[in-house]
Every structure is written in C-alpha cells, then in structure tokens.
C-alpha positions as CSV (number, residue, x, y, z in Angstrom):
1,M,85.1,81.3,128.9
2,K,81.9,79.0,129.2
3,F,79.0,80.9,130.8
4,G,78.7,78.4,133.7
5,N,82.5,79.4,134.8
6,Y,81.7,82.9,133.9
7,L,78.7,83.1,136.1
8,E,80.6,81.4,139.0
9,E,83.5,84.1,138.4
10,R,80.8,87.0,138.4
11,K,79.3,85.7,141.6
12,E,82.6,86.2,143.4
13,H,81.9,89.8,142.9
14,L,78.5,89.7,144.3
15,P,77.7,89.8,148.1
16,D,76.9,86.5,149.6
17,H,73.1,87.0,149.8
18,Y,73.0,88.0,146.0
19,A,75.2,85.1,145.0
20,D,72.8,82.5,146.8
21,K,69.9,84.0,144.7
22,C,71.5,83.4,141.3
23,I,70.1,80.8,139.1
24,D,71.8,77.2,139.4
25,Y,73.0,77.5,135.6
26,N,75.2,74.4,136.0
27,G,72.4,72.4,137.7
28,L,70.1,73.1,134.7
29,K,72.8,72.4,132.2
30,A,73.6,69.0,134.1
31,F,69.8,68.0,133.7
32,L,69.9,69.0,130.0
33,K,72.8,66.7,129.5
34,S,71.5,63.9,131.6
35,D,67.8,63.8,130.6
36,V,66.9,66.0,127.5
37,Y,70.1,65.3,125.2
38,S,69.4,61.5,125.2
39,H,65.9,62.0,124.1
40,S,66.5,64.6,121.5
41,I,64.2,64.8,118.7
42,K,67.4,64.6,116.4
43,I,67.4,61.1,115.4
44,D,70.8,59.4,114.4
45,S,71.5,56.3,112.1
46,S,71.9,53.9,115.1
47,E,68.3,53.3,115.2
48,E,67.6,52.6,111.5
49,E,66.2,49.1,112.7
50,K,63.1,50.4,114.3
51,P,60.2,51.9,112.2
52,F,60.6,55.6,111.9
53,A,57.2,56.3,113.3
54,E,58.2,54.1,116.3
55,I,61.3,56.1,117.0
56,V,59.5,59.4,116.6
57,S,56.8,58.3,119.1
58,E,59.2,57.1,121.7
59,R,61.4,60.2,121.6
60,L,58.4,62.7,121.7
61,N,57.0,60.7,124.6
62,Q,60.2,61.0,126.6
63,L,61.1,64.4,125.6
64,Q,57.6,65.6,126.5
65,K,58.2,64.4,130.1
66,C,61.8,65.8,130.3
67,E,60.7,69.1,128.9
68,V,58.2,69.8,131.4
69,V,60.5,68.8,134.3
70,F,63.1,71.4,132.7
71,I,60.6,74.1,132.6
72,E,59.5,73.5,136.1
73,K,63.1,73.6,137.1
74,L,63.7,76.9,135.3
75,D,60.5,78.4,136.7
76,E,61.8,77.5,140.1
77,Q,65.1,79.3,139.6
78,L,63.4,82.2,137.7
79,N,60.9,82.6,140.7
80,K,63.9,82.6,143.1
81,V,65.6,85.4,141.3
82,S,62.4,87.4,140.6
83,D,61.4,87.3,144.2
84,F,64.7,88.3,145.5
85,F,64.8,91.3,142.9
86,N,61.5,92.3,144.1
87,L,62.4,92.2,147.7
88,E,65.7,94.2,147.0
89,S,63.8,96.6,144.7
90,E,61.2,97.4,147.3
91,K,63.8,97.8,149.9
92,L,65.7,100.3,147.8
93,S,62.4,102.1,147.1
94,Q,61.6,102.4,150.8
95,E,65.0,103.4,152.0
96,A,65.6,106.1,149.2
97,P,63.4,109.0,150.4
98,K,65.4,109.0,153.6
99,I,68.7,108.7,152.0
100,L,68.0,111.3,149.5
101,A,66.8,113.7,152.2
102,E,70.0,113.6,153.8
103,N,71.5,115.5,150.8
104,A,74.9,114.0,151.3
105,A,76.9,113.0,148.2
106,N,78.5,110.0,149.8
107,V,75.4,108.3,150.9
108,T,73.6,109.1,147.5
109,T,76.5,107.7,145.7
110,E,76.3,104.5,147.9
111,L,72.7,104.3,147.0
112,L,73.5,104.5,143.3
113,K,76.0,101.7,143.8
114,R,73.4,99.3,145.3
115,I,71.0,100.1,142.3
116,V,73.8,99.2,139.9
117,L,74.6,96.1,141.7
118,L,71.0,94.9,141.5
119,E,71.0,95.8,137.9
120,R,74.1,93.6,137.4
121,F,72.2,90.8,139.4
122,V,69.6,90.9,137.0
123,F,71.7,90.9,133.9
124,L,73.8,87.9,135.0
125,N,70.6,85.8,135.7
126,Y,68.7,87.0,132.6
127,T,71.7,86.0,130.5
128,G,71.9,82.6,132.2
129,I,68.2,82.2,131.3
130,T,68.6,83.0,127.7
131,K,71.6,80.8,127.3
132,I,70.2,77.7,129.0
133,L,67.1,78.1,126.8
134,K,69.3,78.2,123.8
135,K,71.0,75.1,124.9
136,N,67.6,73.4,125.2
137,D,66.5,74.4,121.9
138,R,69.6,73.4,120.2
139,H,69.7,70.0,121.8
140,S,66.0,69.1,122.1
141,G,65.1,70.2,118.6
142,L,62.4,72.4,119.9
143,S,62.0,76.3,120.1
144,L,60.9,77.2,123.5
145,S,63.1,80.2,124.2
146,Q,61.3,82.8,122.2
147,P,57.9,82.3,124.1
148,Y,59.5,81.9,127.3
149,L,61.4,85.0,127.0
150,L,58.4,86.9,125.9
151,R,56.7,85.7,129.2
152,V,59.9,86.9,131.3
153,S,60.0,90.4,129.7
154,K,56.8,91.3,131.2
155,L,58.0,90.5,134.8
156,P,59.1,93.3,137.0
157,L,62.5,91.7,136.9
158,V,63.1,92.8,133.4
159,K,60.7,95.9,133.1
160,A,62.2,97.2,136.4
161,D,60.0,100.4,136.1
162,A,60.1,101.5,139.7
163,L,64.0,100.7,139.7
164,N,64.5,102.8,136.6
165,V,62.6,105.6,137.9
166,L,64.6,105.5,141.2
167,K,67.8,105.4,139.3
168,K,67.0,108.6,137.5
169,K,66.2,110.4,140.9
170,V,69.5,109.3,142.3
171,M,71.4,110.4,139.3
172,N,69.8,113.9,139.3
173,K,70.3,114.3,142.9
174,L,74.0,113.5,142.5
175,T,74.1,116.3,139.7
176,E,72.3,118.7,142.1
177,Q,74.9,118.0,144.5
178,H,77.7,119.2,142.2
179,L,79.6,115.9,142.2
180,D,82.6,116.0,139.9
181,S,81.6,114.5,136.6
182,T,84.4,112.0,136.6
183,A,83.2,110.7,140.0
184,V,79.7,110.3,138.6
185,T,81.1,108.4,135.6
186,T,83.2,106.1,137.9
187,V,80.0,105.1,139.8
188,V,77.4,104.5,136.9
189,S,79.8,103.1,134.3
190,S,78.1,99.7,134.5
191,P,78.0,97.6,131.5
192,I,74.7,96.1,131.7
193,M,72.7,95.0,128.9
194,V,70.7,92.0,128.0
195,R,71.4,90.3,124.7
196,S,68.5,89.6,122.3
197,R,69.0,87.2,119.3
198,S,65.3,87.4,118.1
199,S,64.1,90.0,115.6
200,H,60.7,89.0,116.8
201,L,61.3,90.4,120.4
202,N,60.6,94.0,121.1
203,P,64.0,95.5,122.1
204,S,62.6,98.1,124.1
205,S,61.1,95.5,126.6
206,V,63.7,93.0,126.6
207,L,66.3,95.5,127.0
208,P,64.7,98.0,129.8
209,P,66.1,101.5,130.5
210,A,67.3,100.3,134.0
211,F,70.0,98.1,132.3
212,I,71.8,101.2,130.6
213,G,74.2,103.7,132.0
214,P,76.5,106.3,130.7
215,N,79.8,105.1,129.2
216,Q,78.2,101.7,128.6
217,K,79.9,100.0,125.7
218,V,77.2,98.1,123.4
219,L,77.7,96.1,120.2
220,V,75.0,96.6,117.9
221,S,74.6,94.4,114.8
222,L,72.1,94.5,111.9
223,S,72.0,91.7,109.4
224,G,69.6,91.7,106.4
225,P,69.5,91.7,102.5
226,H,69.7,95.2,101.9
227,G,73.4,96.1,101.9
228,T,74.4,99.7,102.1
229,D,70.9,100.5,103.3
230,I,71.6,98.6,106.4
231,I,74.9,100.5,106.9
232,G,72.9,103.8,106.6
233,A,70.0,102.9,108.7
234,V,72.3,102.2,111.7
235,L,74.5,105.1,111.3
236,D,71.6,107.4,110.9
237,C,70.2,106.1,114.1
238,L,73.2,106.7,116.0
239,A,73.9,110.2,114.6
240,R,70.7,111.3,116.3
241,H,71.8,110.1,119.7
242,P,74.6,111.0,122.0
243,C,77.2,108.1,121.5
244,N,80.7,107.4,120.4
245,I,81.4,105.0,117.7
246,D,84.6,103.1,118.7
247,D,84.7,100.6,116.0
248,F,82.7,98.9,113.2
249,M,82.9,95.9,110.6
250,L,81.0,94.7,107.7
251,S,80.8,91.2,106.4
252,R,78.8,90.4,103.1
253,L,77.2,87.4,101.5
254,Y,76.1,88.6,98.2
255,H,73.0,91.0,98.9
256,N,73.2,89.8,102.6
257,V,75.3,91.9,104.9
258,T,76.1,92.0,108.7
259,F,77.1,95.6,110.0
260,G,78.3,95.6,113.4
261,V,79.2,98.9,115.4
262,L,80.7,99.1,118.8
263,I,79.3,102.2,120.5
264,T,79.7,104.0,123.9
265,L,76.6,105.6,125.2
266,H,76.7,109.0,126.6
267,S,73.3,108.7,128.5
268,D,70.9,106.1,129.9
269,N,68.4,107.1,127.2
270,I,67.3,103.9,125.2
271,A,65.3,105.8,122.4
272,V,68.5,104.8,120.1
273,F,67.6,101.2,120.6
274,R,63.9,101.6,119.8
275,E,64.9,103.6,116.6
276,L,67.2,100.7,115.6
277,A,64.4,98.2,116.3
278,D,62.2,100.2,114.0
279,A,65.0,100.4,111.3
280,A,65.4,96.7,111.5
281,Q,61.7,96.0,110.9
282,K,61.8,98.6,107.9
283,W,64.8,96.8,106.2
284,D,63.6,93.3,107.2
285,A,66.8,92.8,109.1
286,T,67.7,91.0,112.3
287,L,68.9,93.3,115.1
288,T,71.1,91.9,118.0
289,Y,72.8,93.6,121.0
290,D,75.9,92.3,122.9
291,I,78.1,93.7,125.7
292,P,82.0,93.1,125.4
293,D,83.4,91.0,128.2
294,S,84.5,94.1,130.2
295,Q,82.7,93.4,133.5
296,A,85.9,92.5,135.1
297,T,87.3,96.1,134.6
298,E,84.1,97.9,135.7
299,P,85.0,100.7,138.2
300,L,82.8,99.1,141.0
301,I,84.4,95.8,140.6
302,R,87.9,97.5,140.6
303,E,86.8,99.2,143.9
304,Q,85.5,95.9,145.4
305,K,88.9,94.5,144.7
306,E,90.8,97.3,146.4
307,Q,88.7,97.2,149.3
308,R,89.2,93.5,149.7
309,K,92.8,94.0,149.5
310,K,92.7,96.4,152.3
311,T,90.8,94.3,154.5
312,G,92.7,90.9,153.6
313,D,89.5,89.1,152.3
314,K,90.7,85.8,151.1
315,K,88.0,86.1,148.2
316,E,90.1,88.3,146.4
317,N,92.5,85.5,145.8
318,R,89.9,83.9,143.6
319,L,89.1,87.1,141.4
320,S,90.0,86.7,137.8
321,E,92.4,89.1,136.0
322,P,90.7,91.7,133.7
323,I,89.1,90.0,130.7
324,Y,90.8,90.8,127.4
325,I,89.0,93.2,125.0
326,P,90.7,92.9,121.5
327,A,91.6,95.9,119.5
328,S,89.2,95.2,116.8
329,L,85.9,93.6,116.3
330,E,87.5,91.3,113.8
331,E,89.9,89.9,116.3
332,A,89.3,86.9,118.4
333,P,88.7,87.8,122.0
334,Y,91.7,85.9,123.6
335,S,94.8,87.5,125.3
336,G,98.2,86.0,124.7
337,R,97.8,85.5,121.0
338,I,100.2,86.1,117.9
339,K,98.8,86.8,114.4
340,Y,99.6,84.3,111.6
341,A,98.4,83.8,108.0
342,A,97.7,80.5,106.5
343,T,97.6,80.0,102.9
344,I,95.9,76.9,101.8
345,L,96.5,75.9,98.1
346,N,95.7,72.8,95.7
347,Q,95.4,73.8,92.2
348,N,92.9,70.7,91.6
349,G,90.7,72.1,94.3
350,L,90.1,72.2,98.1
351,N,87.9,69.3,99.0
352,S,85.6,69.2,101.9
353,T,87.2,66.3,103.5
354,F,90.6,68.3,103.7
355,L,88.8,71.3,104.8
356,S,87.3,69.3,107.5
357,E,90.6,68.0,108.8
358,W,92.2,71.4,108.5
359,T,89.6,72.7,110.8
360,S,90.0,70.0,113.4
361,F,93.6,70.6,113.2
362,L,93.1,74.4,114.2
363,L,90.6,73.2,117.0
364,K,92.9,70.8,118.4
365,H,95.7,73.5,118.8
366,K,93.1,76.1,120.0
367,I,93.9,78.4,117.0
368,S,91.1,80.9,116.1
369,V,90.1,81.8,112.5
370,E,89.5,85.6,112.3
371,K,89.2,86.0,108.6
372,L,88.9,83.7,105.5
373,T,89.3,85.1,102.0
374,R,89.2,83.2,98.7
375,L,92.1,84.0,96.4
376,N,91.3,82.2,93.1
377,K,88.7,83.4,90.7
378,A,85.1,83.2,91.9
379,N,83.7,81.3,89.0
380,E,86.3,78.4,89.4
381,L,86.5,75.5,91.8
382,L,87.9,76.9,95.1
383,S,91.5,76.0,95.1
384,C,93.3,78.8,97.2
385,A,92.2,80.6,100.3
386,D,94.1,82.9,102.8
387,L,93.1,82.7,106.6
388,K,93.9,85.2,109.3
389,L,94.8,83.1,112.5
390,S,95.0,83.8,116.1
391,V,97.6,81.4,117.5
392,P,98.2,81.0,121.2
393,R,101.6,82.5,122.3
394,G,104.1,80.0,123.1
395,M,102.9,77.6,120.5
396,D,105.8,75.5,119.2
397,M,105.5,76.4,115.5
398,S,108.3,74.0,114.3
399,A,106.2,71.1,115.8
400,L,103.1,72.6,114.4
401,R,104.6,72.8,110.7
402,T,105.9,69.2,111.1
403,E,102.4,68.0,112.0
404,L,101.1,70.0,108.9
405,I,103.5,68.2,106.5
406,G,101.7,64.9,107.2
407,L,98.2,66.7,106.7
408,S,99.4,68.5,103.6
409,A,100.9,65.4,102.1
410,S,97.7,63.3,102.6
411,Y,95.5,65.5,100.5
412,G,98.2,66.9,98.1
413,T,97.3,70.3,99.4
414,D,99.8,73.1,100.6
415,V,99.6,75.0,104.0
416,A,101.8,77.9,104.4
417,L,102.1,79.5,107.8
418,Q,103.8,82.9,108.5
419,R,103.6,85.8,110.8
420,D,100.8,88.2,109.6
421,D,102.8,91.3,110.3
422,V,103.7,94.5,108.5
423,F,106.5,92.8,106.4
424,R,104.2,90.1,105.1
425,K,103.0,92.2,102.1
426,N,106.2,94.5,102.5
427,K,108.6,92.0,101.0
428,R,111.0,93.7,98.6
429,L,113.5,91.0,97.4
430,V,113.2,87.6,96.0
431,V,116.1,85.4,95.5
432,F,115.6,82.2,93.5
433,D,117.5,79.0,93.1
434,M,117.8,78.4,89.3
435,D,117.8,74.6,88.7
436,S,114.5,72.9,89.1
437,T,113.2,76.1,90.3
438,L,113.3,78.9,87.7
439,I,114.2,76.2,85.0
440,Y,113.1,72.6,85.0
441,Q,116.5,71.2,84.2
442,E,119.6,70.9,86.3
443,V,122.2,72.6,84.0
444,I,125.1,70.5,84.9
445,D,123.1,67.4,83.5
446,E,122.4,69.1,80.4
447,I,126.1,69.9,79.9
448,A,127.0,66.3,80.9
449,R,124.6,65.0,78.2
450,Y,126.6,66.8,75.6
451,A,129.6,65.3,77.2
452,G,128.6,61.8,77.3
453,V,128.6,61.4,81.0
454,V,125.0,62.3,82.0
455,D,124.3,59.2,84.0
456,K,127.3,59.5,86.3
457,V,126.7,63.3,86.8
458,A,122.9,62.8,87.6
459,A,123.7,60.0,90.1
460,I,125.9,62.5,91.9
461,T,123.4,65.6,91.6
462,E,120.7,63.4,93.1
463,A,122.8,62.5,96.0
464,A,123.9,66.2,96.5
465,M,120.1,67.3,96.3
466,N,119.2,64.7,98.9
467,G,121.8,66.0,101.0
468,E,123.6,62.5,101.1
469,I,127.0,64.1,100.2
470,D,128.5,67.4,100.8
471,F,127.7,70.0,97.9
472,K,131.2,71.2,97.4
473,E,132.6,67.6,97.0
474,S,129.7,66.5,94.7
475,L,130.4,69.8,92.5
476,R,134.1,68.8,92.4
477,R,133.1,65.3,91.3
478,R,130.7,66.4,88.6
479,V,132.8,69.3,87.0
480,A,135.7,67.0,86.8
481,L,133.6,64.6,84.6
482,L,133.5,67.6,82.2
483,N,137.0,67.8,81.5
484,G,137.6,68.3,77.8
485,T,134.1,69.3,76.9
486,S,133.7,72.0,74.2
487,V,132.8,75.4,75.6
488,G,130.3,75.5,72.6
489,V,127.9,73.3,74.7
490,I,127.0,76.2,76.9
491,E,125.2,77.9,74.0
492,N,123.5,74.5,73.1
493,V,122.2,74.2,76.6
494,K,120.7,77.8,76.6
495,Q,118.6,76.5,73.5
496,V,117.1,73.7,75.6
497,L,116.5,75.2,78.9
498,T,112.8,75.3,79.7
499,F,111.5,77.9,82.1
500,T,109.2,76.6,84.9
501,E,105.5,77.2,84.4
502,G,104.7,80.8,86.0
503,A,108.4,82.0,86.3
504,R,108.1,84.5,83.7
505,F,104.8,86.0,84.9
506,L,106.0,86.0,88.5
507,C,109.1,87.8,87.7
508,R,107.2,90.3,85.6
509,A,104.5,90.8,88.3
510,L,107.1,91.1,91.2
511,K,108.8,93.8,89.1
512,K,105.8,95.7,88.8
513,L,105.3,95.5,92.3
514,G,108.9,97.1,93.0
515,F,110.7,93.9,93.8
516,K,114.4,93.4,93.4
517,L,115.0,89.9,92.0
518,A,118.2,87.7,92.1
519,V,119.2,84.2,91.0
520,I,121.9,82.4,93.2
521,S,122.8,79.2,91.8
522,G,125.0,76.3,92.4
523,G,125.1,75.9,88.6
524,F,127.2,78.2,86.3
525,M,127.6,81.8,85.6
526,P,127.0,81.7,81.8
527,L,123.6,80.1,82.2
528,A,122.7,82.1,85.3
529,T,123.4,85.4,83.4
530,Y,121.1,84.0,80.5
531,V,118.4,83.3,82.9
532,K,118.9,86.8,84.6
533,G,118.6,88.4,81.1
534,E,115.5,86.3,80.1
535,L,113.4,87.1,83.2
536,G,114.7,90.6,83.9
537,L,116.4,89.9,87.2
538,D,118.7,92.3,89.0
539,Y,121.3,89.8,90.3
540,A,122.9,86.6,89.2
541,F,125.5,84.5,91.2
542,A,126.8,81.1,90.4
543,N,129.9,79.0,90.1
544,Q,132.5,80.1,87.3
545,L,133.8,77.1,85.2
546,K,137.6,77.1,84.2
547,V,138.3,77.0,80.5
548,S,141.6,76.0,78.7
549,S,144.2,78.7,77.8
550,D,142.9,78.5,74.2
551,G,139.3,79.1,75.4
552,L,138.0,76.2,73.7
553,T,137.5,73.5,76.2
554,L,136.5,73.1,79.9
555,T,139.3,71.9,82.3
556,G,137.0,70.2,84.7
557,E,137.7,72.9,87.6
558,T,135.9,76.0,88.8
559,V,137.4,79.4,89.4
560,G,136.8,81.5,92.6
561,P,134.5,80.6,95.7
562,I,132.0,77.7,95.2
563,V,128.4,78.7,95.5
564,D,127.4,76.2,98.0
565,G,124.4,76.4,100.7
566,V,126.3,78.6,103.1
567,R,127.7,80.8,100.2
568,K,123.9,81.3,98.9
569,A,122.8,82.5,102.3
570,E,125.8,84.9,102.5
571,L,125.0,86.3,99.2
572,L,121.5,86.7,99.8
573,E,122.2,88.8,103.0
574,V,124.7,90.9,100.9
575,I,122.1,91.8,98.3
576,A,119.6,92.7,101.2
577,Q,122.2,95.0,102.6
578,A,123.1,96.6,99.3
579,E,119.4,97.4,98.7
580,G,118.9,98.5,102.3
581,L,116.5,95.7,103.1
582,T,115.9,93.8,106.4
583,L,116.0,90.0,106.0
584,N,112.3,90.0,107.0
585,Q,111.8,91.7,103.7
586,V,113.3,89.0,101.8
587,I,111.8,85.7,100.2
588,A,114.0,82.8,99.0
589,V,112.7,80.2,96.7
590,G,114.5,76.7,96.2
591,D,114.0,73.0,96.1
592,G,117.4,71.4,97.1
593,A,119.4,70.6,100.4
594,N,121.8,73.3,99.5
595,D,119.0,75.9,99.5
596,L,118.2,75.2,103.0
597,W,120.5,78.0,104.4
598,M,119.0,80.8,102.3
599,L,115.5,79.5,102.9
600,N,116.1,79.7,106.6
601,K,117.8,83.1,106.4
602,A,114.9,84.8,104.5
603,G,112.0,86.3,106.1
604,L,109.9,83.8,104.0
605,G,111.7,80.5,102.8
606,I,109.6,78.7,100.1
607,A,110.4,75.0,99.3
608,F,109.1,74.7,95.7
609,N,108.4,71.0,94.6
610,A,111.3,70.4,96.8
611,K,113.0,67.1,98.1
612,P,111.5,65.6,101.2
613,R,114.1,66.7,103.5
614,V,113.9,70.3,102.4
615,Q,110.1,70.3,102.7
616,E,110.4,69.1,106.3
617,Q,113.0,72.0,107.2
618,A,111.5,74.8,105.1
619,R,108.9,77.1,106.8
620,A,106.7,77.2,103.7
621,R,106.0,74.9,100.7
622,I,104.4,75.0,97.3
623,N,104.0,71.7,95.5
624,Q,102.0,73.0,92.8
625,K,102.9,73.1,89.0
626,S,103.2,77.1,88.6
627,L,105.5,79.6,90.4
628,K,102.9,82.1,90.1
629,Y,101.7,80.7,93.5
630,V,104.4,82.6,95.3
631,L,102.1,85.6,95.1
632,T,99.3,83.7,96.9
633,L,101.7,83.6,100.0
634,L,101.9,87.3,100.0
635,G,98.0,87.4,100.0
636,Y,97.5,88.5,96.4
637,S,94.3,87.1,94.7
638,E,94.1,85.8,91.0
639,Q,92.4,88.9,90.3
640,D,95.1,91.0,91.6
641,M,97.5,88.5,89.3
642,E,95.3,89.7,86.2
643,E,95.9,93.2,87.1
644,L,99.6,92.5,87.3
645,G,99.5,91.4,83.9
646,G,98.3,88.0,83.2
647,S,97.8,84.7,85.2
648,N,99.9,82.4,83.0
C-alpha cells in the first residue's frame, strides 16, 4: 500500500480533530511531482544539444527556488502537527492529576488510551515527514532528509518527555489498581515506532521512549561488513533485555551481511535500542528499525470498530480489513498469494537484456520475488538461477506460461514455473520417453535404415511427432514397412545408439537420491530393455515386434497393446501406484506429441528439446543440450551435482 493511501486509511481510525491536523502528504507529493521532479539535478540525454554547464546552471537555479518552496510547505505542515501535539499533550498533563486522583480503573484506562492515541498521531505524521523527505532526496538529487530530521528530533513532538513521564505514571497507577494483566496488555499494545534509515542519527532521540509499549513488535536490522560478529552483537543485546524473538533471517554478500530480527518487547524500556546503536557503531554497521504493518489489528482499533458497529457509524464501512502479516520475514507481505518456483536457464549465459525483460514480466503480473539463488558454479558465467515467487491467487497460470514461451524463445532461455510446495524436492519417480530423449535417435528410423525404407519411415515418424496423424496409425504404417527385415538388425541398432548428453549422469544422480526410474517408449522392447540395463532403470515398457515362426525376420506387425500417448499415461500411473507414490511425486520427460498425456499426468512434466506443439502444452521446458538440467528444476545446484557424482 502506498503511504498516501495508508495515511488516509489510518486517519479513518482517528477522531476528526486529530485527522484534520495530520500532514497533507498527498499535497506535498503533488508539489514534488509538478515542480521539483521536472527540475531535478538528474540530467537525461534529451538535453545534449546545450552546453553542460548551462544545463546544470539552469537546473540548479530552478531547483533552488522549488526546494525553498517545498521546505516552506513542509515546515508549515510540521508546525501544524507540532502545535496540535503540544496543545493535546498540555491538555493531558493538566487533566491527568484529577483523573488519577479518582483512583478508578476505568477512567485511568481511558486516559491511557488518549495517550496512546496521541502517540499514534505522532507516529503517522513523523513517518509521513520521513517518507516525503526521502522522495524529495531521490528525485531532486539532494540530501536534505538527514539534517531536517535531526532538527525535527529536537522538537517536543519527537522527544515527548512530558508525555513519556505521564504515560509511566498512568501505567504504574493501573498496576496499583490491580487491573488484570491481560486487560493492561490490551490497552497498551500499541505498535508505535519511528523508522530510522540513517546510521548517523541517534536512535535514542529519533525513537523516543514514548513511542514504545509492551507487546510492541519491532523489526531490527543490522547491516555491515563483519558477518557473524553482527549476528552475535544483535543477539547479545537482545539477550540482556526482556523480549521474544519471533523470527530472524540473514542475507550475505561476501563479507557484508544483513541480519534482521523480529522481536516483541515486554516493556517500554528503550535501553535495548541504545545498546543496539552502540553495537552498530562498534561494528561499523547500519542499524534500522521498522514496524510490521499491524496497526489494523491493534486492540484499540478493534475496539473502535466494534464501537462504531454498535452505534451504526457509517465510517465503519470505510475501514479496511486487517493488514496481512506473512508467516516469515522472507515472504512478501501480501495476502492471497501462492508460492511458485521459477528456474531460469541458458547454458550460454543469462544476459542482462533477458533478465530485464523477465523482471518486467514479473512486475506486469504483480509477481513478487522472495528469493533468488544462483545454481551454476560461482566462477562461471551466470547461466542458471532459482527464484522463489509470490504469485497472486487466481492468476491464469496457463496464460502466464503461454506468454512465457514467447519470452523464452526470444532469448533462447528456459523458464520453468512450478508450485513451490513440499512435493517439489520430494519427487520419487522419473519416467522418460526413450527416442530423442534418453537417446538421440528414433529407433524405428534406425531399424528402417537397415531395411532400406528409412525415408518413408522418417516421414511418417515426423508427422506423428508433430501430432499430424494418430500415433497408432503411424506405428502400424511404419512397422508394416519393416516386414521381412532380419531380427539381427536389432543388435546392430544397439551398437549405434547414442545416449543424450547428461543421460547417464542424471540417472546415476537420481538413483543416489533414491528415485525409481522408468522408460516408457513408443519404440520397441528389445531396445528399451537395452537402455534400461545401460542406465540402471527400474522399469521399461514399449511395443513388442512380432517375429516370424522361425524367429528370423520381422513380420511387420506388433504384439499386445500399442504403447501410444494414452497408454504411456496409464503405465506412468500404474508404476506410481506400485511404488506407493502420488502423481505429485512423479516427473515425466519427453519430446513428442504422444508424450503429452504423461507430461500432463505427472506432477512435473518436462518437454525436453521438444516439438513446438509439445512445448506449448507442457508445463515446463528444457531446450538445452544436457539432461542434467532436469536436476535444476528440482532446485539442485551444480555443486550438488558434483557431490552426486560429476557434472557431465
């Protein structure tokens, strides 16, 4: 949610006289767009005709005028907020002695609610000031946010000394009145914290104690060049203060790390933040704080909603649903999402143009990247990466894959999308087609070569692979052309079969990982059995050629059920059932139209260097030379492959 919209939504939870005194964030943003952006010091190529010094002079003169006006407008908004805070804070301080003297828990509680409300008001407006300054810095090319915020941090609005003292008095009074601890928590659980993005600011002044309450969730992040020392520094500080660690994550770029910890505070003591600031200075690190977007579920806001429902206040209709909080810091903070894995692969290297187009594709469809991992060796050209994606629920994945085919083909780069669930790395059965998949040849073409009818058979084979004629009919026609061919040619064909690059390694690696392997071919059993033995497969199914009564020649017919596309899918399911596996645990790899049934039946169907029609209908594609890349679709890196026995 953009902050301008967020601020307007938050103002719905404030009393009208509070909402009226909030900064005009959208007005300031509009001024930046209309005046500052057009005079930015960032110069584009459209002004190359003018002398550079002239361009700079014009820009700086105009920018100076715009920036002065912007700061004046911002000062006006800041004064409005600050004056209102001073007025309300003074009012609370004057009324508090009389309220506390009543020694009534209900009125003391109401006083605390008013204090928390004022804190929330400060939080929203300080955050707005911070964000509008950053926008100005980014688009003007200047760096005004840090000195401006340093000046703001000295105002009573931020220091809030009197309000902090009053809050402590009220909380102590509630304790004395023996309120139930749960009720206290309900009142003071206020996620109020100002975010600091500058390591030069003193967090104890930018993050005053008045903005912190028990059960407050805070995301602490420390970034710097000392690796494990930074992790230790953060955890050491947290260990000395009452808080829960709800989640953490680590990101590393060589020596530099970012360590983030989501904590829940047990008290309003900010000493932990002072110690974190000292640790950041010691380890030359950048310390930042942030608040999860949990304001919509605050107890006080829930109470406001319930009260408005009771009174029939129409304002309730404009309140948003509770903001989604992800289960992990690594997840994109959006609700209604499904996790997918994307493998991008080009053995000749992933170029920057493709990666830019790929990112634009993700942005177009509002797909968020949660994690990106390189899969090929670090010292080689980047050629394979694995991405964890957060995809909006309801996305038409078939249409998305169709669009991806065009992008992939344009750059010779494969993009395989699959659900990122427990079954992705828990596949246990791989079923291969044989011809043009495990081996380079089409076996019937090789037999036909010895029979002298290779051209006729090849033409029928090509038509069948492209789905132009029914597979059963094509097989009948081709086998009929082999009538009278010597059975001995089968042994000759075995000698010329060439296994696809990576086939032997892939099968060895999969066996080490505990997979069951099968070949289901529209070819013939003697050659499927040979391939099964050479690659160490567990199952082999194919068509059986009929031989003459003397066993010397082929009759031009087959025996038993024809292994066509439908039969391949049936056999895949039979093997899965025999092994006690679900179809989600099955991978199918093939290249022809008669493989589509089993590719769609399996949890992961891979079109390997396949015909165009097959690529269009399969859910994943590999158009690289080696079969080893099947492992990358399961998330295995080349280092993993080396551990499994080599990368050839």
